[in-house]
Steps between C-alpha positions, in 0.01 A plus 500: 500500500781744573726419205357780285362723772650685793328527837567755771375526857436836669506500882382823668697522823382690803565357847546146371856434621381191690381328182660658193804273477287187527265633232792555261645157579170334412481647148577232242739497201221584255539863613772702327494816711388598851436867578496582870350847535597658831215747548690717749482213746586616855652155567732517199359211295705596196823522698433161656451339159819659365701371794350154553373386158743351249244422230628670184146538366420756767495874431420742783306816418496760776244778536605828655151534650218259576263460205277217620465154354369638171798729455740215581335267249501767229874550551549126461283489187696781339834336581382168357366661182831685453684166516268337246327262741194322357296421812515684834381333820429693818560316829478652847806484722319385816513127418122455456526406132632166381767568233452149357170632357681744270481255209122471552465878473727527197365208296169663384692809391764314300231287334318813385195438721545809720681831531480511878450232763419543869454271797161393633497369857126429488514222242523216755218557747640247748828685536376857544406417859854605595424855383418742785122576500544875471734462202258252343218751529715785371610304194141401421386863510798615295444227242145620435610863469790400273271312263300818453793740467738285296255314274664162575186325620661155499777584752515481879744587780604840356751583777711193425853621430635188328486605134671464163481719190633486145739784424299598190199569725710670767641745242153642441429569868498865617766449768461849646122471540474160670422517870816466706377355828221277630281542191778387265382145417141601427602813308720277284193305391323820399806612300527159334137518390562836333759330275270199447743255662388149586533410869486150647471384862750238622385280794728514803476421870451767764804529723539720807791515737607759753436804281256774594240594240496862383157458341248680722122496469497881523707513180255267325204718592656840431811520283439182301132577440579844361778371275287213372222747418745721311636207300151371424390826339829532314470146363142550385594824326812353335343173384148608406529861385858597421641192326183321392125543467239226513141438607630468854620860476135603463351247742683634805407874481146432379450237769628730773285787374185285496575345840566831673221681314243236585608488864487880536164521324351224712645634823371851435147386425503266798597796719220716353245222555618449858466874567149500355404183687390317185622192317735543206310433174582169328594683182756709687646187658536338157662814355760482778549121501537454125813717451653356820456145371621585152797690644597199712480274194726731298754524784504121544547464125799735519651300789457176303678658202778628726552154651517347152757764397780377727821489286541148360814524285853578612628819337859375482382190311344729239832677454680168446252403228541833322878461509474156339275628225731789420799270466 
């Protein structure tokens, strides 16, 4: 698999000195380059790797200021692209991710079945019992919001940081616009949808050690909710009005107009009837109910179209085919 393709691993490093060397040691020979990105780590992760690691595949990238996990991964992506790497895998430095799974994440990309792969800890229902209840709930809520904002309705576990991407897809990402901190993984999915990249979930086991989770429910309710809402409206505008027009582009605004209009009309007349102490006429009820029902049908039709529009073909596979034709 690796004879004609090069694979790199990016490891964001921030307070992972207890695990980073073991993580590097567990990465197999199929990987050509390992980028350890010291994100202004107060424990000196980068210095530790330079002093204690003798693996000649390792390159340490040091940030002068902390940029968050997103900033660290973007630095690794850019370094890998500059070296001509084909597939870039992101692995956390805290030892939670099994490096023997790297080939599972890379295989769909090299076979042309995906542009981006990500872990899914919810695939095996018997094994997710080891996941802390609060984190389980948080991931479930985030998964629903991510489906709406990213357009990848067939994915789950959006905060999973075990990922792989083809360099051709990574080149098209707006590195400076991608969220740098907790929202990074889910914002990546939104950005990938805007370039029509195909994303595939890879089953993996949930594993938790002595780390402390930085994912707080307050962030889910406030910061994440606002950012998901922003990405949702951006995606709808990009996909249904800016880059393409279809019947679904009409169904959504007309459906919303009829739903809101019918509800306001019905509510107003119900209020007037209540003030007058009389029953609302049947004709008025029908005039309110009909647009509400029709609006709901149009919105559901739009959602069905959106679900069916999940990217199905890898964009880097298309480029390979074009290259073959031209030669």
